[in-house]
One Martini backbone bead per residue (centre of mass of N, CA, C, O) as a GRO file, in nm:
protein
  188
    1MET     BB    1  -4.044  -2.317  -1.975
    2THR     BB    2  -3.821  -2.103  -1.999
    3ARG     BB    3  -3.585  -2.296  -1.928
    4ILE     BB    4  -3.616  -2.483  -2.171
    5ILE     BB    5  -3.571  -2.274  -2.392
    6PHE     BB    6  -3.298  -2.176  -2.292
    7ALA     BB    7  -3.155  -2.452  -2.315
    8LEU     BB    8  -3.200  -2.489  -2.620
    9VAL     BB    9  -3.049  -2.240  -2.712
   10LEU     BB   10  -2.773  -2.319  -2.587
   11LEU     BB   11  -2.748  -2.580  -2.766
   12LEU     BB   12  -2.772  -2.438  -3.060
   13ILE     BB   13  -2.552  -2.223  -3.087
   14PRO     BB   14  -2.292  -2.393  -3.135
   15CYS     BB   15  -2.391  -2.528  -3.398
   16THR     BB   16  -2.409  -2.256  -3.566
   17LEU     BB   17  -2.117  -2.136  -3.520
   18PHE     BB   18  -1.951  -2.426  -3.622
   19ALA     BB   19  -2.053  -2.459  -3.894
   20GLN     BB   20  -2.006  -2.584  -4.194
   21THR     BB   21  -1.992  -2.527  -4.510
   22LYS     BB   22  -2.111  -2.623  -4.803
   23PRO     BB   23  -1.964  -2.728  -5.067
   24SER     BB   24  -1.917  -2.688  -5.379
   25LYS     BB   25  -1.873  -2.846  -5.671
   26GLU     BB   26  -1.625  -2.686  -5.757
   27TYR     BB   27  -1.466  -2.723  -5.498
   28VAL     BB   28  -1.454  -3.032  -5.506
   29THR     BB   29  -1.310  -3.056  -5.776
   30HIS     BB   30  -1.057  -2.898  -5.690
   31LEU     BB   31  -0.980  -3.069  -5.444
   32ASN     BB   32  -0.952  -3.339  -5.597
   33ALA     BB   33  -0.720  -3.247  -5.777
   34ALA     BB   34  -0.521  -3.201  -5.542
   35LYS     BB   35  -0.545  -3.496  -5.423
   36ASN     BB   36  -0.430  -3.653  -5.689
   37HIS     BB   37  -0.113  -3.618  -5.592
   38ASN     BB   38  -0.059  -3.789  -5.325
   39VAL     BB   39   0.012  -3.620  -5.044
   40GLY     BB   40  -0.181  -3.502  -4.865
   41LEU     BB   41  -0.223  -3.357  -4.575
   42VAL     BB   42  -0.057  -3.083  -4.453
   43LYS     BB   43   0.006  -3.046  -4.123
   44ASP     BB   44   0.319  -2.957  -4.097
   45LYS     BB   45   0.648  -2.879  -4.110
   46ALA     BB   46   0.749  -3.171  -4.075
   47HIS     BB   47   0.576  -3.287  -4.304
   48LEU     BB   48   0.686  -3.108  -4.526
   49ASN     BB   49   0.979  -3.213  -4.504
   50LYS     BB   50   0.915  -3.509  -4.566
   51LEU     BB   51   0.790  -3.460  -4.851
   52THR     BB   52   1.049  -3.340  -4.968
   53LYS     BB   53   1.235  -3.586  -4.924
   54GLN     BB   54   1.032  -3.770  -5.108
   55GLY     BB   55   0.937  -3.570  -5.363
   56LYS     BB   56   0.631  -3.458  -5.337
   57LEU     BB   57   0.786  -3.192  -5.284
   58VAL     BB   58   0.891  -2.870  -5.416
   59ALA     BB   59   1.085  -2.614  -5.463
   60ILE     BB   60   1.047  -2.258  -5.495
   61LYS     BB   61   1.156  -2.001  -5.640
   62GLN     BB   62   1.164  -1.660  -5.585
   63ARG     BB   63   1.287  -1.648  -5.884
   64GLY     BB   64   1.147  -1.626  -6.208
   65TYR     BB   65   1.050  -1.654  -6.518
   66GLY     BB   66   0.774  -1.430  -6.477
   67TYR     BB   67   0.830  -1.448  -6.154
   68ARG     BB   68   0.731  -1.389  -5.805
   69ILE     BB   69   0.775  -1.423  -5.463
   70ASP     BB   70   0.627  -1.347  -5.202
   71LYS     BB   71   0.580  -1.283  -4.888
   72LEU     BB   72   0.524  -1.558  -4.684
   73THR     BB   73   0.281  -1.603  -4.408
   74HIS     BB   74   0.067  -1.872  -4.500
   75SER     BB   75   0.312  -2.014  -4.656
   76HIS     BB   76   0.498  -2.228  -4.886
   77ALA     BB   77   0.769  -2.287  -5.127
   78TYR     BB   78   0.566  -2.536  -5.241
   79LEU     BB   79   0.519  -2.822  -5.467
   80VAL     BB   80   0.427  -3.011  -5.682
   81PRO     BB   81   0.602  -3.097  -5.951
   82LYS     BB   82   0.378  -3.013  -6.155
   83GLY     BB   83   0.349  -2.724  -6.040
   84ARG     BB   84   0.623  -2.617  -6.124
   85THR     BB   85   0.587  -2.662  -6.425
   86VAL     BB   86   0.334  -2.484  -6.457
   87LEU     BB   87   0.444  -2.220  -6.347
   88ASN     BB   88   0.673  -2.188  -6.557
   89ALA     BB   89   0.482  -2.192  -6.805
   90LEU     BB   90   0.302  -1.957  -6.734
   91ALA     BB   91   0.528  -1.746  -6.721
   92ARG     BB   92   0.631  -1.780  -7.008
   93ASP     BB   93   0.352  -1.713  -7.147
   94PHE     BB   94   0.323  -1.435  -7.024
   95VAL     BB   95   0.575  -1.308  -7.155
   96LYS     BB   96   0.486  -1.356  -7.446
   97ALA     BB   97   0.223  -1.172  -7.411
   98ALA     BB   98   0.358  -0.915  -7.212
   99GLY     BB   99   0.644  -0.931  -7.190
  100GLN     BB  100   0.875  -0.784  -6.965
  101ASN     BB  101   0.708  -0.940  -6.725
  102PHE     BB  102   0.562  -0.993  -6.389
  103PHE     BB  103   0.433  -1.196  -6.149
  104VAL     BB  104   0.264  -1.255  -5.825
  105VAL     BB  105   0.309  -1.479  -5.572
  106THR     BB  106   0.100  -1.532  -5.264
  107SER     BB  107   0.050  -1.860  -5.276
  108LEU     BB  108   0.083  -2.195  -5.157
  109THR     BB  109   0.173  -2.407  -4.931
  110ARG     BB  110  -0.030  -2.537  -4.665
  111THR     BB  111  -0.084  -2.589  -4.360
  112GLU     BB  112  -0.313  -2.650  -4.131
  113ALA     BB  113  -0.219  -2.413  -3.951
  114ASP     BB  114  -0.216  -2.193  -4.168
  115GLN     BB  115  -0.521  -2.208  -4.233
  116LYS     BB  116  -0.620  -2.127  -3.952
  117ARG     BB  117  -0.475  -1.852  -3.941
  118LEU     BB  118  -0.607  -1.732  -4.199
  119ARG     BB  119  -0.906  -1.731  -4.103
  120ARG     BB  120  -0.862  -1.487  -3.900
  121VAL     BB  121  -0.787  -1.271  -4.162
  122ASN     BB  122  -0.962  -1.450  -4.388
  123SER     BB  123  -1.284  -1.501  -4.497
  124ASN     BB  124  -1.202  -1.664  -4.769
  125ALA     BB  125  -1.108  -1.885  -4.609
  126SER     BB  126  -1.149  -2.201  -4.571
  127SER     BB  127  -1.334  -2.427  -4.356
  128ASN     BB  128  -1.223  -2.626  -4.525
  129ASP     BB  129  -1.044  -2.773  -4.719
  130SER     BB  130  -0.742  -2.702  -4.895
  131SER     BB  131  -0.558  -2.709  -5.185
  132HIS     BB  132  -0.299  -2.597  -5.042
  133SER     BB  133  -0.282  -2.863  -4.840
  134TYR     BB  134  -0.176  -3.046  -5.121
  135GLY     BB  135   0.029  -2.885  -5.323
  136GLY     BB  136  -0.206  -2.772  -5.568
  137ALA     BB  137  -0.160  -2.443  -5.524
  138ILE     BB  138  -0.209  -2.106  -5.665
  139ASP     BB  139  -0.143  -1.760  -5.608
  140ILE     BB  140  -0.227  -1.476  -5.821
  141SER     BB  141  -0.194  -1.163  -5.869
  142TYR     BB  142  -0.404  -0.891  -6.032
  143VAL     BB  143  -0.247  -0.618  -5.873
  144ARG     BB  144   0.059  -0.748  -5.926
  145PHE     BB  145   0.316  -0.608  -6.114
  146ASN     BB  146   0.640  -0.559  -6.085
  147HIS     BB  147   0.581  -0.474  -5.775
  148LYS     BB  148   0.305  -0.326  -5.843
  149LEU     BB  149   0.048  -0.162  -5.694
  150GLY     BB  150  -0.218  -0.211  -5.914
  151ALA     BB  151  -0.402  -0.169  -6.167
  152ASN     BB  152  -0.370  -0.383  -6.482
  153ALA     BB  153  -0.556  -0.463  -6.737
  154LYS     BB  154  -0.357  -0.578  -6.944
  155LEU     BB  155  -0.205  -0.787  -6.762
  156GLU     BB  156  -0.453  -0.931  -6.656
  157LYS     BB  157  -0.552  -1.032  -6.933
  158HIS     BB  158  -0.307  -1.198  -7.009
  159LEU     BB  159  -0.324  -1.389  -6.768
  160GLU     BB  160  -0.614  -1.489  -6.810
  161ASN     BB  161  -0.564  -1.611  -7.093
  162VAL     BB  162  -0.360  -1.820  -7.005
  163LEU     BB  163  -0.546  -1.964  -6.803
  164LYS     BB  164  -0.767  -2.041  -7.005
  165ASP     BB  165  -0.586  -2.219  -7.179
  166TYR     BB  166  -0.506  -2.423  -6.954
  167GLN     BB  167  -0.793  -2.508  -6.889
  168ALA     BB  168  -0.871  -2.610  -7.176
  169LYS     BB  169  -0.620  -2.828  -7.156
  170GLY     BB  170  -0.634  -2.956  -6.849
  171LYS     BB  171  -0.412  -2.828  -6.630
  172ILE     BB  172  -0.637  -2.642  -6.492
  173TYR     BB  173  -0.779  -2.450  -6.241
  174PHE     BB  174  -0.981  -2.140  -6.200
  175VAL     BB  175  -1.016  -1.846  -5.982
  176LYS     BB  176  -1.161  -1.535  -5.921
  177GLU     BB  177  -1.068  -1.344  -5.648
  178ARG     BB  178  -1.191  -1.061  -5.510
  179GLN     BB  179  -1.094  -1.021  -5.216
  180SER     BB  180  -0.781  -1.117  -5.279
  181ARG     BB  181  -0.688  -1.049  -5.568
  182CYS     BB  182  -0.687  -1.345  -5.719
  183PHE     BB  183  -0.562  -1.633  -5.866
  184HIS     BB  184  -0.692  -1.951  -5.825
  185ILE     BB  185  -0.483  -2.239  -5.863
  186ILE     BB  186  -0.526  -2.571  -5.996
  187ILE     BB  187  -0.371  -2.862  -6.024
  188ARG     BB  188  -0.422  -3.146  -6.265
   0.00000   0.00000   0.00000
C-alpha cells in the first residue's frame, strides 16, 4: 500500500510543478488585442528579421521626442507599425503635460526564447503567451524619467494621465505592474 501511495505522489508532483496558471479575463483581452495585429508569435531572431522585412514589425529609434529606449536585455526595439505611431504620440503628449522631460521604455518585442529567459529572472513574466511576443506591447518605467532612477510622483502622474486618456479613447490597454515598476501597455 505504501508503494502505491508513493507512486501516485511521484506521478502527481510533475503535474503540479509545471501547470500553467489560468489567465485572467483582463489578460486574455490584452493578449487578444496584441494578436489582432496579425503578426503571430515571434519565435526567434530569424523570425523577427523576416517580420521586419515584410513590414509587419518596424524598428524603434533609441531616442525619440519624449522617450528613450533602455538597454534591452530581454526584448528587441521593434513594434507593429501602429505601436510606433502610438509610442510617438504618447511621448509627444507626455512632453505637453510634463514639460521637457522624457520617459524610459524598458521592454518592447520579445521572441519566444526571450520570454522563456525572462521567466527565469522575473517571476512577473507570464508563463502563458505574452503580448510582447506579438509585437504589440510596450513597458514604460514609472520610476525612471530623464534617466534618473527614483520615484517622481509628479512625472508618474502625468504619464499615467496620458495613458488613461489613450485607454479611454480605445487606443491602448495598460496595467501598472508593481513588481516591475512599469506601465505595461498593449496597443489596440
